[in-house]
Residue, then its C-alpha position, 0 to 999 in steps of 0.5 A: v347941195r351939189a357933191v362938187d361944191f360940197v367937197a370944195s368947201y370942205i377942203d377949202a375949210w381945211n386949208h384955211q384951218d377954220p374949225n368953224c367952217i369945217a364943223d358948219h358941213l355937220t348937222h347939229d348931231g353930226e360927227y367926224f370920224d377919224v377912222p385910224t384912231a377910232r375917235h368919234h368927234p361930235k359937232p359941238e367937240l369937233t372945233q376944239y379938236l381942230s384948233d388943237f390939230f392945226s395949233e401942231n400941224d401946217h397941211h395942205y389938201a387937194l382933191a385926187g380924183e372925181v368925186m362920187a355921188g349917190e342920193n345921200t352919199i359922197a365919196f371922195q380921195y384927197r392928196g395931203t402934204f406937209n413941209v419938212s426940213g430941207g425944204d422938202s415935202i411929204t405927201w400922203f393920200g386918204a379917203e372920206f365918206v360922207t353921209l348927207e341929210g339934207d344940205q349937211a353931213v350926218q358923219i364924215a368918215d375919214y380914212y388915212k395914213y401918214p407916211r412914216e420913217e422907219s429906223q435903220e434898225v427897224a428896216d434891218k429887222y424887217a429885211k431879215s424876216g423874209l418869206s419863200e415865194d411859196q409862202l408869199e403866194t399863199y398869204k397873198n391868196k389868203l388875203s385876197n379870199l378874205m377880202e373879195q369873198e368875206r369882204i372883211y374890209l367893211n369892218p371899219s375897226l379892221t387892224l393889221p393885227k387883226l388881219s394877221s390873226m385871221v390869216h394866221c400869219p405874224i404881223n411882220h410878215l403880213s406886212q411884207v406880203i402886202n407891201a411886197g405882194f400887192g406893192v402897197s401899204f396896209f392902209d392903201y390895200l385896205n382903202s382900195y377895197r373900201i373905195g371900190e365898195a363906195k363906187k359900187i354902192l354910188s353906182d347902184q343908187l344912180d342906176p334907175 
């Protein structure tokens, strides 16, 4: 199966809210791995899970960027949108990593994060937890070392509290470091390293 065709069919099934068609992309013992919730959904259970999901959500998905393919792997990013009151829409991004067995997937791992609106009270509290420029740089360097030298992003169960413990930085400060220091959310920061790793693996597989 061509990677681009697999991804196009898969995204189309999500947009048509067709649980059976989505599940058909998996082998009989394949699974959909919802990484942010750490929940594994085997194929026999996936259709019911998706039916419940679609009954409460009306999202639209589109490919964002190119599809990367190795011998038995596919990686791609997607853009999700849903409408809110007033005719506006909210957009978020995710990435999926597919492990193939023949023309079907033994696992589809989905990394994503829905945008959340913070209350003014939370926003005010966050604003008051400011760090000095020196502290910001110190924590940024610690983070970069953990990511680039120890490659902790390869741990699928890595969370902000766990990372906070590794860096020895309070969670609210660490969130500020990532947002102010790198200009992205925790999810996007983590995902950028995971996507980079996927590109490297796929590139190595494609090299003769």
